[in-house]
N, C-alpha and C positions, 0 to 999 in steps of 0.2 A: 778692931774697929769695924771691919767688914762683917764679922760674925754678929756683932751687936746690931748693926743696921739690918742684916738679914733676919734676925730674930724679931725685931720691932716690926719689920715689914710683914713677916709671916703672921704675927699676932694681929696686926691690923687687918690683913686679908681674912683671917679666921673670924674675927668679929664681924666684918662686913658681910661675909657669906652667911653667917648665922642670923644676922639681923634682916636679911632679905626675905621678902614675903615668898612663901612657897608658890610654885606655879599653879597648883590646883586651887589654892585659896584665891589667887589673883583671877584665874579664869571664872571661878564661881562668883566673885564680886562683880566682874565685868558683865557676866550674864545677868545678874540681878539688876544691874543698872540698865542694861539693854531691854529687859523684859518688863520693867516697872511701868513705862507708859502704856504698854498694851494691856497689862493687868488692870491698871486703873481705868482705862477706857472700857474694858469689859465689865468691871464693877459698875461703872456709871450706866452702861447700857442695860444691865440687869436691873438696876434700881429704877431706871426710867421705865422699864417694862413692867414694873410692879412687884418684883420679887422682894422679899424681906432681906435684910442685910446678911444674915447668915447664909441664906440660899445663894445670894449674889456672890458672896465670897467663895463658897464651895464650888459653884459653877465656874468661876474664874480659875480657881485652883485646879479643877479638872482640865480646863482648856489650856492653861499655861503650865507646861511641865517644867521641871527643873527646880532650882532653889526657890524661886518666888512661889511656884505652885506648892512646894512642900510647906513653906511658911504659912501661906494663905490657907491651906487645908487644915493646919493645926488651929489657926484662928477660927475658921468656920466651925470646926468640930467643937471647940471650946464654947462658942456662942450657942451652938445647937444643943449642947449639954446643959446650958443654963448659966454659964459663967457671965459675969458682968462684962459688957463690951470693953470697958476701960481696961480691965485686967487682960482680956484676950488680946487686945491690940498692943498692950504694953510689952508683950513678948517680942514684938517686932522692933521695939525701940533700940535694942542692942545691935541690930544690923545697921551699919551706916547708910546703906543704899535704901533701906526701907524705913528709916527713922522719920522722914517727913510724912510718909503715909500714916505711920503709927500716931504721930502727933496730931495730924489732921483728924483722924478717926476718933481719937480720945477726946479731942476738943468738941467734935460734933456729938459724941455720945453724952458728954457732960452738959452741953448746952441744948441739945435737942434740935439743933439747926439742920436744915437739909444739906446733904453732902455732895449732891451731884455736881453742882457748879464749882464747888471748892475742889473736888477731885479732878474736874476737867482742867482747871488751872494748874493743879499739881502735875497732871500728865503733860501739859504744855511746857511747864518749867523743866520737867525731866527730859523732854525732847530737846529743849534749848540747851540744857547742860550737856547732853550727849553730843550735840552738834559742836558745841564749843570745845569739848574734850577731843573730839575727832579732829577738829581744825588745829588745835594746839599740837596734837601728835603729828599731823602732817607738816606743820612748820618745824618741829623738832627734827624730823627726818632730813630736811634740807640742811640744817645745821650740822647734824651728825655726818652727812655725806661730804661736807667741806673738809673735815679733818683728814680723812684718808687721802682725798685728792691733793690737799696741800702737802701732806707728808710724802706723797709719791712724785708729784709734778714739780714741786719747788726744788728738791735736790737735782732732779733731771734737768731743769731749766738752768740751774747754776752750773752744773758740770758740762752741759752741752752748749750753752749759750754764753754765759758770762765768762767762764774760765778761758775758753779759746779766744774770746775777744780781748780779754785782758792780756793774755799771753802774746797775742799778735801785736797789740799796741806796745807792750813792754819790749818785744823784740825789735820793733821799729824805733822806739825811743832810746833804748839802752845800746843797741848794736847799730851803729850808723852804716 
């Protein structure tokens, strides 16, 4: 029975470890989420300064290094080489962190609407989401800290506080 329980536990742990997101992928995704508002603000600043979209995207890609810069440099290069903006921005829709930017830019390219105000709202939403995520992580830390404290202090309280008191009362009640 013990061997069966050990095998099932080992198989469960093996599956859980392999389903876990690799640390490098997680760090990359977190960096993309953190850099998105800055990148969008830079695109808006370049557009308001009069640059065309492809130049604004390439300037932003040069200024923002990392995964967002890599993705934006590809989009800018595709637009500079003559690719339709919808196709260039569609390459970003596979990234969860950049999907909202891709949808916004595809919609703007199809409708011909000005994008500066929409991108400003997108950057504000991304900042709000980042703040909410950080706040939720801070609240989770408090919950995770309670478990070890409870596991350490509860037994100590029982052994040092409750058991001597019960033993003392039992000694007075049982032994006159």
